[in-house]
C-alpha positions in Angstrom: 6.2 -12.9 -14.1 2.8 -11.3 -13.9 1.3 -8.9 -11.4 -2.5 -9.0 -10.8 -4.2 -6.3 -8.8 -7.3 -7.0 -6.8 -9.1 -5.9 -3.6 -7.1 -6.1 -0.3 -9.1 -8.3 2.0 -6.9 -9.8 4.7 -3.3 -8.5 5.4 -0.2 -10.5 5.4 2.1 -12.1 2.8 1.8 -15.7 1.7 4.1 -17.5 -0.7 3.3 -21.0 -2.1 2.2 -22.9 -5.3 -1.3 -22.2 -6.7 -4.1 -24.8 -6.1 -7.1 -24.3 -8.4 -10.6 -25.0 -7.2 -13.8 -24.3 -8.9 -16.8 -23.4 -6.7 -20.5 -23.5 -7.0 -23.4 -26.0 -7.2 -25.0 -26.6 -10.6 -28.7 -25.6 -11.0 -30.8 -28.7 -10.4 -32.9 -29.9 -13.3 -36.5 -28.9 -13.1 -38.6 -32.0 -12.3 -42.3 -32.0 -12.0 -43.8 -34.2 -9.3 -47.2 -35.7 -9.0 -49.7 -34.1 -6.6 -49.4 -37.2 -4.5 -45.7 -36.5 -3.9 -45.9 -32.8 -3.0 -46.1 -33.5 0.8 -43.1 -35.8 0.4 -41.1 -33.0 -1.2 -42.1 -30.6 1.5 -40.9 -33.1 4.1 -37.6 -33.6 2.2 -37.2 -29.8 2.3 -37.9 -29.7 6.1 -35.4 -32.5 6.8 -32.7 -30.8 4.7 -33.3 -27.6 6.6 -33.0 -29.3 9.9 -29.8 -31.2 8.9 -28.3 -27.9 7.7 -29.1 -26.2 10.9 -27.5 -29.0 12.9 -24.3 -28.6 10.8 -24.3 -24.9 11.5 -24.9 -25.5 15.2 -21.9 -27.9 15.3 -19.8 -25.3 13.5 -20.9 -22.5 15.9 -20.1 -24.7 18.9 -16.9 -26.2 17.6 -14.1 -25.8 20.1 -11.1 -23.8 18.9 -12.8 -21.9 16.1 -12.5 -18.2 16.0 -15.5 -16.2 17.4 -16.0 -14.8 13.9 -16.8 -18.2 12.6 -19.2 -19.1 15.4 -21.0 -15.8 15.1 -21.5 -16.1 11.4 -22.5 -19.8 11.6 -25.2 -18.8 14.2 -26.5 -16.1 12.0 -26.7 -18.5 9.0 -28.6 -21.0 11.2 -31.2 -18.3 12.2 -31.6 -17.3 8.5 -32.7 -20.8 7.8 -35.6 -20.2 10.2 -36.8 -17.1 8.4 -40.6 -17.5 7.7 -40.5 -15.6 4.4 -37.8 -17.8 3.0 -39.6 -21.0 4.2 -42.9 -19.9 2.8 -41.5 -19.0 -0.6 -39.8 -22.4 -1.0 -42.9 -24.2 0.2 -45.1 -22.2 -2.2 -42.7 -23.0 -5.1 -43.0 -26.7 -4.3 -46.8 -26.6 -4.1 -47.6 -24.2 -6.8 -45.0 -25.3 -9.3 -45.3 -29.0 -8.5 -41.5 -29.2 -8.5 -38.8 -31.0 -6.6 -37.5 -29.5 -3.3 -34.0 -29.0 -4.7 -35.3 -27.1 -7.7 -37.5 -24.9 -5.5 -34.6 -24.2 -3.1 -32.4 -23.1 -6.0 -35.0 -20.9 -7.6 -35.9 -19.1 -4.4 -32.4 -18.7 -3.1 -31.1 -17.5 -6.4 -33.8 -14.9 -6.6 -32.7 -13.6 -3.2 -29.0 -13.8 -4.3 -29.6 -11.6 -7.3 -31.6 -9.2 -5.2 -28.6 -8.7 -2.9 -26.2 -8.6 -5.8 -28.2 -5.6 -7.2 -27.9 -3.5 -4.1 -25.8 -0.3 -4.5 -24.1 -0.6 -1.1 -21.0 -2.8 -1.2 -21.4 -4.1 2.4 -24.9 -5.5 1.8 -24.1 -6.6 -1.8 -21.4 -8.9 -0.3 -24.1 -10.6 1.8 -25.1 -12.5 -1.4 -22.2 -14.9 -0.6 -23.9 -15.9 2.6 -26.9 -16.9 0.6 -24.9 -18.9 -1.9 -23.3 -20.6 1.1 -26.7 -21.5 2.5 -28.1 -22.6 -0.8 -25.2 -25.0 -1.4 -25.5 -26.4 2.1 -29.2 -27.2 1.8 -28.8 -28.5 -1.8 -26.1 -30.9 -0.6 -28.5 -32.3 1.9 -31.2 -32.7 -0.8 -29.2 -34.3 -3.5 -27.1 -36.4 -1.2 -23.9 -34.9 -2.5 -20.8 -35.4 -0.5 -18.9 -32.4 0.9 -16.1 -31.6 -1.6 -12.7 -32.5 -0.2 -9.5 -31.2 -1.5 -6.8 -33.5 -2.7 -5.0 -35.6 -0.1 -1.9 -33.6 -0.6 -0.7 -31.7 2.5 1.8 -29.5 0.7 1.4 -25.8 1.4 -0.6 -24.0 -1.3 -2.4 -20.8 -2.2 -6.1 -21.5 -2.9 -7.2 -20.0 -6.2 -11.0 -20.0 -6.8 -13.9 -18.2 -8.3 -15.4 -17.4 -5.0 -15.4 -18.7 -1.4 -18.4 -18.9 0.9 -18.0 -18.1 4.6 -18.3 -21.8 5.6 -15.7 -22.8 3.0 -13.3 -20.1 4.4 -13.9 -21.3 7.9 -13.2 -24.9 6.9 -9.8 -24.1 5.3 -6.9 -26.0 6.7 -4.5 -23.2 7.6 -1.6 -25.7 7.7 -2.4 -26.5 4.0 -3.7 -23.2 2.6 -1.4 -20.3 3.5 -3.6 -17.8 1.7 -6.4 -17.5 -1.0 -7.3 -15.4 -4.0 -10.7 -15.2 -5.7 -12.1 -13.9 -8.9 -15.1 -12.4 -7.1 -15.8 -11.0 -3.7 -14.9 -7.9 -1.8 -13.5 -6.5 1.4 -16.9 -6.3 3.3 -18.0 -10.0 2.8 -18.3 -12.4 5.7 -15.6 -14.4 3.9 -13.3 -11.4 4.3 -14.2 -11.1 8.0 -13.3 -14.8 8.6 -10.1 -14.5 6.7 -9.0 -11.6 8.9 -10.1 -13.5 12.0 -8.2 -16.6 11.1 -5.2 -14.6 9.9 -5.1 -15.9 6.3 -3.7 -13.4 3.7 -6.3 -12.9 1.0 -7.0 -10.9 -2.1 -10.4 -10.8 -3.8 -12.0 -9.3 -6.9 -9.1 -10.3 -9.3 -11.4 -11.1 -12.2 -10.9 -14.2 -14.5 -7.9 -16.0 -13.1 -7.6 -19.2 -15.2 -5.8 -17.3 -18.0 -3.1 -15.9 -15.7 -2.7 -18.4 -12.8 -2.0 -21.9 -14.0 -1.9 -24.9 -11.6 1.3 -25.1 -9.6 2.4 -21.6 -10.5 4.3 -20.0 -7.6 2.2 -17.2 -6.1 2.9 -14.3 -3.8 -0.3 -13.0 -2.1 0.1 -9.5 -0.7 -3.1 -9.1 1.3 -2.4 -5.6 2.5 -1.9 -4.2 -1.0 -4.3 -6.4 -2.9 -1.5 -7.7 -5.2 -0.9 -11.2 -6.5 2.4 -11.9 -8.2 2.4 -14.9 -10.5 5.7 -16.8 -11.0 7.8 -14.0 -9.5 11.4 -13.4 -10.6 14.1 -14.5 -8.1 14.8 -10.9 -7.1 11.1 -10.2 -6.5 10.7 -13.4 -4.5 13.7 -12.5 -2.3 12.3 -9.0 -1.7 8.9 -10.4 -0.6 10.5 -13.0 1.6 12.5 -10.3 3.3 9.4 -8.2 3.7 7.5 -11.2 5.0 10.1 -11.6 7.7 10.0 -7.9 8.5 6.3 -7.9 8.9 6.4 -10.9 11.2 9.1 -9.2 13.4 7.1 -5.9 13.3 3.9 -7.8 14.4 5.7 -9.4 17.3 7.1 -6.0 18.5 3.7 -4.3 18.2 2.0 -7.1 20.1 4.5 -6.7 22.9 3.9 -3.0 23.0 0.1 -3.2 22.6 -0.6 -3.1 26.4 1.6 0.0 26.9 -0.3 3.3 27.3 -0.7 5.6 24.3 1.2 8.6 25.7 3.6 10.9 24.0 7.2 11.1 25.4 6.3 14.5 26.9 3.4 13.1 28.9 0.4 13.8 26.7 -2.1 10.9 27.1 -4.2 9.8 24.1 -7.1 7.4 24.0 -7.1 4.8 21.3 -10.3 2.8 20.8 -11.6 0.5 18.0 -14.2 0.6 15.3 -16.2 -2.7 15.1 -19.1 -4.2 13.3 -19.7 -7.4 15.3 -19.6 -8.2 19.0 -16.9 -10.8 18.6 -14.5 -8.1 17.3 -14.3 -6.7 20.9 -11.9 -9.4 21.9 -9.6 -8.7 19.0 -9.7 -5.0 19.8 -8.8 -5.6 23.5 -6.0 -8.1 22.5 -4.5 -5.3 20.4 -4.6 -2.8 23.3 -7.7 -0.8 22.6 -9.0 1.3 25.5 -12.6 0.5 24.5 -14.9 0.7 21.5 -15.2 4.1 19.9 -17.6 3.1 17.0 -19.9 0.2 17.2 -21.7 -0.1 13.8 -25.2 -1.6 14.3 -26.2 -2.3 10.7 -25.2 -6.0 11.1 -28.3 -6.5 13.2 -30.4 -5.9 10.1 -28.4 -8.3 7.9 -27.7 -11.3 10.2 -31.3 -12.5 9.8 -33.9 -11.8 7.2 -36.2 -9.8 9.5 -36.1 -6.6 11.4 -34.4 -7.1 14.8 -36.6 -6.6 17.8 -35.7 -4.8 21.0 -34.3 -7.9 22.6 -32.0 -8.7 19.7 -30.6 -5.2 19.9 -30.2 -5.5 23.7 -28.4 -8.8 23.4 -25.9 -7.4 20.9 -25.1 -4.4 23.1 -25.0 -6.4 26.3 -22.6 -8.9 24.8 -20.2 -6.1 23.8 -20.4 -4.5 27.3 -19.8 -7.9 28.9 -16.7 -8.4 26.9 -15.5 -4.9 27.5 -15.5 -5.4 31.3 -16.0 -1.8 32.2 -14.4 -0.1 29.2 -16.4 2.4 27.2 -18.7 1.4 24.3 -19.9 4.1 21.8 -22.8 2.8 19.7 -23.7 4.5 16.4 -27.4 4.3 15.7 -28.2 2.6 12.3 -26.7 4.3 9.3 -29.0 3.2 6.4 -30.1 5.1 3.4 -31.7 4.6 0.0 -28.4 3.3 -1.2 -28.0 1.0 1.8 -30.6 -1.8 2.0 -33.4 0.7 2.6 -35.7 -1.1 0.2 -35.6 -4.2 2.5 -37.2 -2.2 5.3 -39.6 0.0 3.3 -37.6 3.0 2.1 -38.0 3.5 -1.6 -35.2 4.1 -4.0 -34.1 7.7 -4.5 -32.4 9.4 -7.5 -29.6 10.8 -5.4 -29.3 8.6 -2.2 -26.1 10.2 -0.9 -28.2 13.4 -0.4 -31.5 11.8 0.5 -33.2 10.0 3.3 -30.3 8.3 5.1 -28.7 7.9 8.5 -30.4 10.1 11.1 -33.0 11.4 8.5 -33.8 7.7 7.9 -34.3 7.2 11.6 -36.8 10.0 11.7 -38.6 8.5 8.7 -38.8 5.1 10.4 -39.5 6.1 14.1 -40.6 2.6 15.0 -37.1 1.2 14.1 -35.4 4.2 15.8 -37.3 3.9 19.0 -36.7 0.2 19.2 -33.0 0.7 19.0 -33.0 3.6 21.5 -35.0 1.6 24.0 -32.4 -1.2 23.8 -29.5 1.3 24.1 -31.0 2.9 27.1 -31.6 -0.5 28.8 -28.0 -1.4 28.0 -27.0 1.8 29.7 -28.0 0.2 33.0 -25.4 -2.5 32.5 -22.2 -0.5 31.6 -20.4 2.5 30.1 -22.4 3.1 26.9 -22.7 6.2 24.8 -25.0 6.9 21.9 -23.8 8.6 18.7 -26.1 9.9 15.9 -24.7 9.6 12.4 -24.6 12.4 9.8 -26.0 15.2 11.9 -26.4 18.2 9.7 -27.8 20.8 12.1 -28.7 21.6 15.7 -32.4 21.1 14.7 -31.7 17.4 13.9 -29.6 16.8 17.0 -32.3 18.3 19.2 -35.0 16.2 17.5 -33.0 13.0 18.1 -32.4 13.9 21.7 -36.1 14.6 22.2 -37.0 11.2 20.9 -34.4 9.6 23.1 -35.8 11.5 26.2 -39.3 10.4 25.2 -38.2 6.7 25.0 -36.5 7.1 28.4 -39.7 8.4 29.9 -41.5 5.4 28.4 -39.1 3.0 30.1 -39.4 4.9 33.4 -43.2 4.5 33.3 -42.8 0.8 32.5 -40.5 0.4 35.5 -37.7 -1.0 33.2 -34.1 -0.2 34.3 -32.2 2.1 32.0 -29.2 4.4 31.9 -30.4 7.8 33.0 -27.3 9.8 32.0 -26.1 8.2 28.8 -23.7 10.6 26.9 -25.1 11.6 23.4 -22.7 12.5 20.6 -22.9 13.8 17.1 -20.9 12.5 14.2 -19.4 15.3 12.2 -19.5 14.0 8.6 -21.2 16.8 6.7 -19.6 20.2 6.0 -22.6 22.0 7.5 -21.9 20.2 10.9 -18.2 21.1 10.8 -18.9 24.7 10.0 -21.5 25.0 12.7 -19.6 22.9 15.2 -19.6 25.8 17.7 -23.4 25.5 17.8 -23.5 21.7 17.9 -20.9 21.7 20.7 -23.4 23.4 23.0 -25.9 20.5 22.4 -23.7 17.4 22.2 -21.7 15.6 24.9 -19.0 14.6 22.4 -18.1 14.7 18.7 -16.8 11.9 16.5 -15.4 13.0 13.1 -16.1 10.6 10.3 -13.3 11.7 7.9 -14.4 9.4 5.1 -17.8 11.0 4.5 -16.6 14.5 5.5 -14.0 14.3 2.8 -16.4 12.9 0.3 -19.1 15.5 0.9 -16.7 18.4 1.2 -14.8 17.6 -2.0 -17.8 16.3 -4.0 -15.9 13.1 -4.7 -17.3 9.6 -4.7 -14.5 7.6 -3.3 -15.9 4.4 -5.0 -15.8 6.0 -8.5 -12.5 5.2 -10.0 -12.6 8.1 -12.4 -12.5 10.6 -9.5 -11.2 8.5 -6.6 -7.7 10.1 -6.9 -9.3 13.4 -5.8 -10.4 11.8 -2.5 -7.6 13.3 -0.4 -8.1 13.9 3.4 -5.0 16.0 3.2 -6.8 18.6 1.1 -6.3 21.9 2.8 -10.1 22.4 2.9 -10.5 19.2 4.9 -7.6 20.1 7.3 -9.3 23.5 8.0 -12.6 21.8 8.8 -10.8 19.4 11.1 -9.1 22.3 12.8 -12.4 24.1 13.3 -14.2 21.1 14.8 -11.3 20.4 17.2 -11.1 24.0 18.3 -14.8 24.3 19.0 -14.9 21.0 20.8 -12.0 22.1 23.0 -13.7 25.4 23.7 -16.8 23.6 24.8 -14.7 21.1 26.8 -16.2 18.1 25.0 -14.4 15.1 23.6 -13.5 15.1 20.0 -12.6 11.7 18.4 -11.5 11.0 14.8 -13.0 7.6 13.7 -12.4 7.6 9.9 -9.7 5.8 8.1 -7.6 8.9 8.3 -7.0 8.2 12.0 -5.3 4.9 11.2 -2.7 6.2 8.7 0.6 7.0 10.4 1.2 10.3 8.6 -2.2 11.6 9.4 -2.0 10.4 13.0 0.9 12.7 13.4 -1.0 15.6 11.9 -4.1 14.9 14.0 -2.0 14.9 17.2 -0.7 18.3 16.1 -4.2 19.6 15.7 -4.9 18.6 19.3 -6.9 15.4 18.7 -6.5 13.2 21.8 -9.0 10.4 20.9 -8.6 8.0 18.0 -10.9 5.2 17.0 -9.6 2.8 14.3 -9.9 -0.8 13.0 -8.8 -3.3 15.7 -5.7 -4.3 13.7 -4.6 -0.7 13.5 -4.7 0.0 17.3 -1.0 -1.0 18.0 0.2 1.1 15.0 -1.5 4.2 16.3 -0.2 3.7 19.8 3.3 3.3 18.4 3.1 6.6 16.6 1.8 8.4 19.7 4.6 6.9 21.8 7.2 8.0 19.2 6.5 11.8 18.9 6.3 14.6 21.4 3.2 16.8 21.4 5.3 19.8 20.7 6.9 18.2 17.6 3.5 17.1 16.3 2.3 20.7 16.6 5.3 22.0 14.7 4.8 19.5 11.9 1.0 20.3 11.7 1.6 24.0 11.5 3.8 23.5 8.5 1.3 21.1 6.9 -1.5 23.6 7.4 0.5 26.3 5.5 0.9 24.1 2.3 -1.5 24.8 -0.6 -2.0 21.4 -2.1 -2.7 17.8 -0.8 0.2 16.5 -2.8 2.6 18.8 -0.9 0.9 18.0 2.4 1.3 14.3 1.9 4.9 14.5 0.7 5.8 16.6 3.8 4.0 14.4 6.3 5.6 11.2 4.8 9.0 12.7 5.0 8.5 13.8 8.7 6.9 10.4 9.6 9.9 8.5 8.1 12.2 10.5 10.3 10.2 9.8 13.4 9.4 6.2 12.9 12.0 5.0 10.4 11.2 4.2 6.7 10.9 0.4 7.4 7.8 1.0 9.6 5.8 3.2 7.2 
């Protein structure tokens, strides 16, 4: 038996024999073409593009596929219309007198390496989409047949170096119960599709050939990021028992998802969802979310190669509002920085991007992008319940400046006789210690707060949670963080504004109990976590939560806080549910 640790991508447990598959398309040989054939090569490229777009259109429209697949297929199709991409391939054919397939490979791989080199994990994972597109176009050019897996229909776990989004979408769920990859990460489109289709998956395992032979029995634990190779009989029995327990738990949670999030002593709590794409609204509502508490908008800058215009913004917000059918939508303005794709829209690299021109400061640096987004948000406000939230506010000065720009944009729309929402609530994300400490001042200026516990913890403790050498110090239960949370909640309540916790902390059962005890009445979590949070709320009285939190606040170390909260949560929910 061998246990391999990777990146948890899609939750669930799958148990089946391994099926090895190698991915990738070989680099085409460089072939010079005569001047007389250059136009022919350009025509071949155009035909391959059109055939690829038609394939993607068929995938996007295919009945029965998850919305995630259709949305990503549509974005891939639009990328193949990007004028910069087309021009670069055409120039490579003309200037290099080379074949269309070689030009496509050279240009795409240049873009792929550019994305791979980005510091931000979310955008770095977009290189898989480019690999997917390159392979699709090359298959058209070199008349290669789509790879088909063996005719066997026996259940298996797919083991591969990497998996592109379209390959993940095409997986036969009756054949492949899960997949594991050497490369990849939790923020890739492949991961999104795996979650959407409910396929347990673990990525980033490193070289697999040495540890996973063909036909080896595998256990894929997608929630923990663990793959067990050739498990012992007792381990296999434990996982089968746990697999059954998870399935039973899922059925119970689904039945309870529509029940209100209210403590037994009558304290109502709002549970909304964090999403990145419009199609995730449906999943959130199916899981019982009261609305969307955090709509990340960075995807608009990654779904195509260009900067989205006002209409592209408006379409995304309108689609979400339409799916919400009157439920609230809280949109965070774009959260870029020098470490997050900023070079693609003109922001130069910085020596310390975490403390540089990012988030709201970045919006001020690029007012044309900010105003475009605000115009669309205000216009969407005429269609439904939308709120605007500014990320990483550090002072009253910044919040006032952002609101002035928003007021100016509203006046612009009024003069142009374009309908817009006149009274859209404006919130501040509390992610920086200065904002938490000065929350009494910010509460006079904001309509609501949303606490981003991930960044608040990182900045307060000076810990990079992605740095494995110090990641163990990243503890939201650190007494300093708990005191900051208590301060923000107290000042928000005093000013009678809503305080929501939208970081990962809100979705962890032990911390849900603690946050309830602090007085937090609004949680925004990943769609899959909504039923869990609602179950915790329905299992503990407000009074008991306060008692537990008071004890937790008196403890001097995060280790003691976590141990105490785990003990209390086990008593409330039962150990099998934690």
